[in-house]
C-alpha positions in Angstrom: 0.0 0.0 0.0 2.9 2.4 0.8 4.4 1.8 -2.6 1.1 2.7 -4.3 1.2 6.0 -2.5 4.8 6.7 -3.5 4.0 6.0 -7.2 1.0 8.2 -7.1 3.0 11.1 -5.6 5.8 10.6 -8.2 3.3 10.7 -11.1 1.8 13.9 -9.7 5.3 15.4 -9.5 6.0 14.6 -13.2 2.7 16.0 -14.4 3.1 19.2 -12.3 6.7 20.0 -13.1 7.3 18.4 -16.4 10.4 16.5 -17.4 13.3 18.9 -17.3 16.9 17.7 -17.0 16.7 18.3 -13.2 13.7 15.9 -13.1 15.8 13.0 -14.3 16.1 11.6 -10.8 12.3 11.7 -10.4 11.8 9.8 -13.6 14.4 7.2 -12.6 12.7 6.8 -9.2 9.4 6.5 -10.9 10.7 3.7 -13.2 12.2 1.9 -10.2 9.0 2.1 -8.2 7.0 0.7 -11.1 9.4 -2.0 -12.1 10.4 -3.1 -8.6 8.9 -6.5 -8.0 6.8 -6.5 -4.9 3.7 -8.6 -4.2 1.0 -6.1 -3.2 -1.6 -8.9 -2.9 -3.0 -9.1 0.6 -1.5 -12.0 2.6 -3.1 -14.3 5.1 -2.2 -13.9 8.7 -2.4 -11.6 11.7 -4.9 -11.0 14.6 -7.6 -8.4 15.0 -9.2 -7.4 18.3 -12.8 -5.9 18.4 -14.8 -5.1 21.5 -18.3 -6.3 22.5 -20.4 -5.0 25.4 -21.1 -7.6 28.1 -23.9 -10.0 27.1 -26.1 -12.7 28.6 -26.1 -15.4 25.9 -24.1 -16.4 22.8 -27.2 -17.6 21.1 -27.6 -15.2 18.2 -31.4 -15.4 18.2 -31.7 -14.7 21.9 -28.9 -12.2 22.3 -30.1 -8.6 22.7 -26.6 -6.9 22.8 -26.1 -5.0 19.5 -22.3 -5.1 19.5 -22.3 -8.9 19.9 -25.0 -9.3 17.3 -22.7 -7.5 14.8 -19.7 -9.7 15.8 -21.7 -12.9 15.6 -22.3 -12.2 11.9 -18.7 -13.4 11.5 -19.7 -16.8 13.0 -23.3 -17.4 11.8 -24.6 -16.9 8.3 -28.1 -16.1 7.2 -30.1 -17.0 4.0 -29.8 -13.4 2.8 -27.7 -10.5 4.0 -27.9 -6.7 3.7 -25.1 -4.9 1.7 -23.7 -1.4 2.3 -26.5 0.2 0.4 -29.2 -1.7 2.5 -30.1 -3.9 -0.5 -30.7 -7.6 0.0 -28.3 -10.2 -1.4 -28.1 -14.0 -1.2 -25.8 -15.5 1.4 -26.5 -19.2 2.1 -28.8 -19.2 -0.9 -27.7 -20.3 -4.4 -31.0 -19.7 -6.1 -34.5 -18.6 -5.3 -37.9 -18.2 -6.9 -40.9 -16.4 -5.6 -44.2 -18.0 -6.7 -46.4 -16.0 -9.1 -49.0 -15.5 -6.5 -46.4 -14.3 -3.9 -47.5 -16.9 -1.4 -44.4 -19.1 -1.4 -40.6 -18.9 -1.9 -38.5 -21.7 -3.2 -34.9 -21.7 -2.1 -31.9 -23.8 -3.2 -29.0 -23.7 -0.8 -25.4 -23.5 -2.0 -23.6 -26.8 -2.1 -21.1 -28.0 0.5 -22.0 -25.7 3.3 -20.7 -27.2 6.5 -21.2 -26.4 10.1 -18.0 -25.7 12.0 -18.0 -29.3 13.3 -18.0 -30.7 9.8 -21.7 -31.7 9.5 -23.5 -30.5 6.4 -26.0 -27.6 6.7 -29.3 -28.7 5.2 -32.9 -27.6 4.7 -33.7 -29.1 8.0 -31.5 -26.6 9.8 -33.5 -23.7 8.1 -36.8 -25.3 9.0 -35.6 -25.8 12.6 -34.4 -22.2 12.9 -37.6 -20.7 11.6 -39.8 -23.0 13.8 -37.6 -22.1 16.9 -37.7 -18.4 16.1 -41.5 -18.4 16.0 -41.4 -19.5 19.7 -38.9 -16.9 20.9 -41.0 -14.0 22.0 -38.0 -12.1 23.4 -35.9 -12.4 20.2 -35.2 -9.2 18.2 -35.6 -11.3 15.1 -39.0 -12.9 15.8 -41.1 -10.4 13.8 -39.2 -11.5 10.7 -41.0 -14.9 10.6 -44.5 -13.6 11.6 -45.6 -14.1 8.0 -44.2 -17.6 7.6 -46.8 -20.3 7.7 -44.5 -23.3 7.3 -41.3 -24.7 5.7 -41.7 -27.6 3.3 -38.5 -29.6 2.8 -37.9 -30.9 -0.8 -34.4 -32.2 -0.4 -31.3 -31.6 1.7 -30.6 -28.3 -0.2 -34.1 -27.3 -1.4 -37.2 -26.2 0.4 -40.3 -24.0 0.1 -41.3 -21.3 2.5 -45.1 -20.9 2.6 -46.5 -17.5 3.7 -49.6 -16.5 5.6 -50.2 -13.6 3.1 -48.7 -11.7 0.2 -45.9 -9.5 1.3 -43.4 -8.1 -1.2 -40.6 -7.7 1.3 -40.4 -11.4 2.1 -36.8 -11.8 1.0 -35.7 -8.9 3.2 -37.0 -10.8 6.2 -34.7 -13.8 5.9 -31.6 -12.0 7.4 -31.6 -13.8 10.8 -28.8 -16.3 11.6 -29.4 -20.0 10.8 -28.7 -22.4 13.7 -27.7 -26.1 13.7 -30.5 -28.4 14.4 -28.2 -31.2 15.5 -26.9 -29.0 18.3 -30.1 -27.4 19.6 -33.0 -29.7 18.8 -34.8 -31.0 21.8 -33.1 -28.7 24.3 -35.1 -26.7 26.9 -35.1 -22.9 26.8 -32.5 -22.8 29.6 -30.2 -25.2 27.7 -30.6 -23.2 24.5 -29.0 -20.3 26.3 -26.0 -22.3 27.6 -22.9 -21.0 25.9 -21.5 -24.5 25.2 -24.5 -25.2 23.0 -23.9 -22.1 20.9 -20.3 -22.6 19.6 -21.2 -24.0 16.2 -22.0 -21.7 13.3 -21.5 -21.8 9.5 -19.7 -18.5 9.0 -16.2 -17.4 8.0 -14.9 -17.7 11.6 -15.3 -20.4 14.3 -15.5 -19.9 18.0 -12.3 -21.3 19.4 -12.5 -20.3 23.0 -14.8 -18.4 25.4 -13.7 -16.9 28.7 -16.7 -15.5 30.5 -16.6 -11.7 30.9 -13.2 -11.7 29.3 -13.1 -12.6 25.6 -14.3 -14.8 22.8 -11.6 -16.1 20.4 -12.5 -16.7 16.8 -10.3 -18.6 14.2 -10.6 -18.6 10.4 -12.9 -21.3 9.1 -10.7 -23.1 6.5 -13.8 -25.0 5.2 -15.8 -21.9 4.5 -18.0 -22.2 1.4 -17.5 -18.6 0.4 -14.5 -16.3 0.1 -12.2 -17.0 3.1 -10.9 -14.1 5.2 -7.2 -13.1 5.3 -7.0 -12.5 9.0 -6.2 -15.6 11.1 -7.8 -14.8 14.4 -10.3 -12.3 15.8 -10.7 -11.7 19.6 -13.9 -10.3 20.9 -12.9 -8.4 24.0 -15.8 -8.2 26.4 -16.2 -4.7 28.0 -18.8 -3.2 30.4 -20.2 -0.5 28.2 -19.9 1.8 25.1 -17.5 4.1 26.8 -15.1 1.3 27.4 -15.3 0.3 23.8 -14.1 3.8 22.8 -11.3 3.7 25.4 -10.1 0.4 24.1 -9.7 1.6 20.5 -7.9 4.8 21.7 -5.4 2.8 23.8 -4.9 0.4 20.8 -6.2 -2.6 22.7 -8.8 -3.1 20.0 -8.5 -2.4 16.3 -12.0 -1.6 15.0 -14.8 0.4 16.7 -17.9 2.2 15.8 -17.8 5.7 17.2 -20.9 7.8 17.7 -19.2 11.1 17.5 -15.8 11.9 16.1 -14.0 14.6 18.1 -11.2 16.5 16.2 -7.7 15.3 17.3 -9.0 12.3 19.3 -8.0 9.8 16.6 -4.7 11.0 15.0 -4.1 10.0 11.4 -0.8 8.4 12.2 -2.6 5.8 14.3 -6.1 5.6 13.0 -8.2 5.5 9.9 -11.7 7.0 10.1 -14.2 5.6 7.6 -17.7 6.9 7.0 -20.6 4.8 6.0 -24.3 5.5 5.4 -26.2 5.0 8.6 -29.9 4.6 9.3 -30.6 7.6 11.5 -33.2 9.7 9.7 -33.9 13.4 10.6 -37.3 14.9 9.7 -40.0 17.4 10.6 -43.4 16.1 11.7 -46.3 18.3 10.7 -49.5 18.7 12.8 -52.3 18.5 10.3 -54.8 19.8 12.9 -53.3 23.2 12.0 -55.3 24.8 9.1 -52.3 26.3 7.6 -50.4 23.0 7.5 -53.4 21.5 5.7 -52.7 23.9 2.9 -50.3 22.4 0.3 -49.0 25.9 -0.6 -47.8 26.4 3.0 -46.2 23.0 3.1 -44.4 23.7 -0.2 -43.3 27.1 1.3 -41.9 25.2 4.2 -40.1 22.6 2.1 -38.4 25.2 -0.2 -37.8 27.6 2.7 -35.7 25.3 4.8 -32.0 25.2 3.9 -31.2 21.5 4.3 -27.8 21.9 2.7 -26.8 24.4 5.5 -28.1 22.0 8.1 -26.1 19.2 6.7 -23.0 21.4 6.5 -23.2 23.3 9.8 -24.7 20.7 12.1 -23.4 17.4 10.7 -20.2 18.7 8.9 -21.4 17.2 5.6 -21.6 13.7 7.1 -24.9 12.5 5.7 -27.2 12.6 2.7 -30.1 15.0 2.0 -33.2 12.8 1.2 -36.7 13.5 0.1 -38.0 10.1 1.5 -36.9 8.0 4.6 -34.8 5.6 2.6 -31.1 5.1 1.9 -30.3 7.2 -1.2 -28.3 4.3 -2.7 -30.9 1.7 -2.1 -32.5 0.2 -5.3 -35.9 1.4 -4.2 -34.9 5.1 -3.9 -36.4 7.1 -6.8 -33.3 8.4 -8.4 -35.3 10.1 -11.2 -36.6 12.6 -8.6 -34.1 15.4 -8.3 -33.5 16.4 -4.7 -35.4 19.6 -4.0 -33.1 22.5 -3.2 -33.5 25.5 -1.0 -35.2 28.2 -3.1 -36.3 31.3 -1.2 -38.1 32.7 -4.3 -40.2 29.6 -4.8 -41.0 29.6 -1.1 -42.2 33.2 -1.2 -44.4 32.5 -4.3 -46.2 29.7 -2.5 -46.5 31.8 0.7 -48.0 34.7 -1.3 -51.1 32.6 -1.7 -51.7 32.5 2.1 -52.4 35.2 4.6 -50.0 34.7 7.6 -50.3 38.1 9.2 -49.5 37.7 12.9 -49.3 33.9 12.8 -46.6 32.2 14.9 -45.9 28.5 14.5 -44.7 26.4 17.4 -41.7 24.2 16.7 -40.8 21.6 19.4 -37.4 20.0 19.8 -35.7 17.7 22.3 -33.5 20.0 24.4 -31.2 17.0 25.1 -30.3 16.5 21.5 -27.9 19.4 20.9 -27.6 18.7 17.1 -31.3 18.8 16.7 -31.6 22.1 18.8 -29.0 23.6 16.4 -31.1 22.4 13.5 -34.2 24.1 15.0 -32.5 27.5 15.1 -31.1 27.2 11.6 -34.6 26.4 10.4 -36.0 29.4 12.4 -33.6 31.7 10.6 -34.2 30.4 7.1 -38.0 30.4 7.5 -37.9 34.0 8.9 -36.2 35.0 5.6 -39.1 33.5 3.7 -41.7 35.2 5.9 -42.7 32.5 8.3 -42.3 33.2 12.1 -41.7 30.2 14.4 -41.2 29.9 18.1 -38.7 27.2 19.2 -39.9 25.3 22.3 -37.2 23.1 23.8 -38.6 20.2 25.9 -37.1 17.2 27.6 -36.9 13.8 25.9 -39.7 12.5 28.2 -41.9 15.5 27.5 -41.6 15.4 23.7 -43.5 12.2 23.5 -46.5 13.6 25.4 -46.2 16.9 23.4 -46.6 14.9 20.2 -49.4 12.7 21.6 -51.3 15.8 22.7 -50.8 17.5 19.4 -49.3 20.5 21.2 -47.1 21.6 18.3 -47.2 22.8 14.8 -43.8 21.4 13.7 -41.7 18.9 15.6 -38.0 18.1 14.9 -37.7 14.4 15.2 -35.6 11.4 14.2 -36.0 7.7 14.0 -34.0 4.7 13.2 -34.9 3.3 9.7 -35.7 -0.4 9.8 -33.5 -2.9 7.9 -36.6 -4.1 6.1 -37.6 -1.1 3.9 -41.3 -1.4 4.5 -42.6 2.2 4.2 -45.6 1.7 6.4 -43.7 2.8 9.6 -43.5 6.3 8.1 -47.2 6.7 8.0 -48.8 4.4 10.6 -47.3 5.7 13.8 -48.0 8.2 16.6 -45.9 10.9 15.1 -48.2 12.0 12.3 -51.9 12.6 11.9 -51.7 12.8 8.2 -54.5 10.8 6.5 -54.5 10.2 2.7 -56.4 7.4 1.0 -54.0 7.7 -2.0 -51.0 7.0 0.3 -52.8 3.9 1.6 -53.5 2.8 -2.0 -49.9 3.1 -3.1 -48.6 1.3 0.0 -51.0 -1.5 -0.6 -49.9 -1.8 -4.2 -46.3 -1.8 -3.0 -46.6 -4.5 -0.3 -48.6 -6.7 -2.7 -46.3 -6.3 -5.7 -45.9 -9.6 -7.6 -42.4 -9.0 -8.9 -39.3 -7.0 -8.1 -39.8 -4.7 -11.0 -43.3 -3.9 -9.9 -42.1 -3.4 -6.3 -39.5 -0.8 -7.5 -42.1 0.9 -9.7 -44.7 1.1 -7.0 -42.1 2.3 -4.4 -41.0 5.0 -6.8 -44.6 6.1 -7.4 -45.2 6.3 -3.6 -42.0 8.5 -3.2 -43.2 10.8 -6.0 -46.6 11.1 -4.4 -45.1 11.9 -1.0 -42.7 14.4 -2.5 -45.6 16.2 -4.2 -48.0 16.2 -1.1 -45.5 16.6 1.8 -47.0 14.6 4.7 -43.7 15.3 6.5 -40.5 17.1 5.7 -37.5 14.9 5.2 -34.1 16.4 6.1 -31.3 13.9 5.9 -29.8 10.6 6.9 -26.7 10.8 9.0 -23.5 9.0 8.2 -21.8 6.8 10.8 -18.1 6.5 11.7 -15.9 3.5 12.0 -12.4 3.9 13.5 -9.7 1.4 12.5 -6.2 0.9 13.6 -3.9 1.9 10.7 -2.4 -1.6 10.5 -5.7 -2.7 8.9 -5.8 -2.4 5.1 -8.6 -3.2 2.6 -12.1 -2.0 2.7 -15.1 -2.8 4.8 -18.5 -2.4 3.3 -20.2 -1.4 6.6 -23.8 -0.7 7.3 -25.8 -0.4 10.5 -27.0 -3.9 10.0 -23.4 -5.2 9.8 -20.4 -2.9 10.5 -18.1 -5.9 9.7 -19.6 -6.5 6.2 -16.7 -7.2 3.9 -14.5 -8.5 6.7 -13.1 -11.1 4.2 -11.4 -8.2 2.3 -9.4 -6.6 5.0 -5.9 -7.7 6.0 -3.0 -6.7 8.2 -0.2 -4.6 6.6 3.2 -6.0 7.4 
């Protein structure tokens, strides 16, 4: 990697300064750098330490600790996985076909998938996992199988999943880890939680050793059915809390850590590499449709054009995020890329506002006073709307109070945020306690979307819903925030991180010698 940087700098020097007699040495060094034989291909070897917050169980379906859930994706594979753009992709699956009526899914597993103890992974393991998950009321994954009626086994590697009803996001639901039937079948709930019964997965790393409250050691799975990782060993260092995770990366006791907020100078470049990835934290403005002015589309359009979202992204989030017009990752295949992102336009805002009489009207904007970034958003919005001709009063309330404020409709605009679900079902945007917007056309488009019979129809219907929402403005989308991953500089290669799996692409990273 260092040699690549040297070559790049030498090439720049030649282009900037030309090839005079005095530059002969530069040219000679450039030739040497290019011709010198050196294998830049990543090599196997090395150890990486990552931290996980203390947990109660190693069972990936029953575990509720987020940092362990991320790490266990190195140990357990799922039928499908989520990529860095939050699109679904096959993992254990070789081929799949959704029936024409949308009521069943035929899946063919990849050949020669083995559990870490050498036993073949089969259709029975998938059936067992789904049936088990349906009984685990405390599992964070349980809702993903609510629409599954049964699993019909056709062969060791082929089976049908039969659904209770048509649901176009069925594929996106099969992202939970598959467990080995031969290890867990017949066990009581207490025994399913015992760590010694949860050491066998099918992923790129095997659990080698577990020291309670200290660490979990993983070693490379040499029989892995997919691309094998370069790194030999991964130690999951068990720490008490999130603060300890950050302390461990700063002291170089761990090598990779998700950081909520990057403070300038805290992670010097000579030791760390900070990498941004698209998160799933969505910022928006909820509108109270009990207000007669908000019911007027002209006023809502004046709001939309009168808020400088670019300034909010730059001044509050230091350009770490994406402005969006719908609560969906901008790179996702369902995002309507034909719709140009609306820009701040004070003239358009004033034209729409000229159709309304706002003399003496003040609008109440509520914001959580404990969220300093959102408070800053609020005052930037106040300033930009004032320039348009809209007066707002910022009311800062506690995190506990804001829920009651919204429930009691004691606001006109509310600055809020929520975590976008991994399954991009848009219903959560409309059927919740944060909006009292009712529109039969939205309901029609949503119904068309969730009952789409093909992927092309689903994309088309999703795009039409986005277009309708953009034109009718049931809420005002601001942005989706980026997240930060801090890595020790000894790690090379690229992770394809997402909030679903910050270690996505782990097989591509390696240790620089």
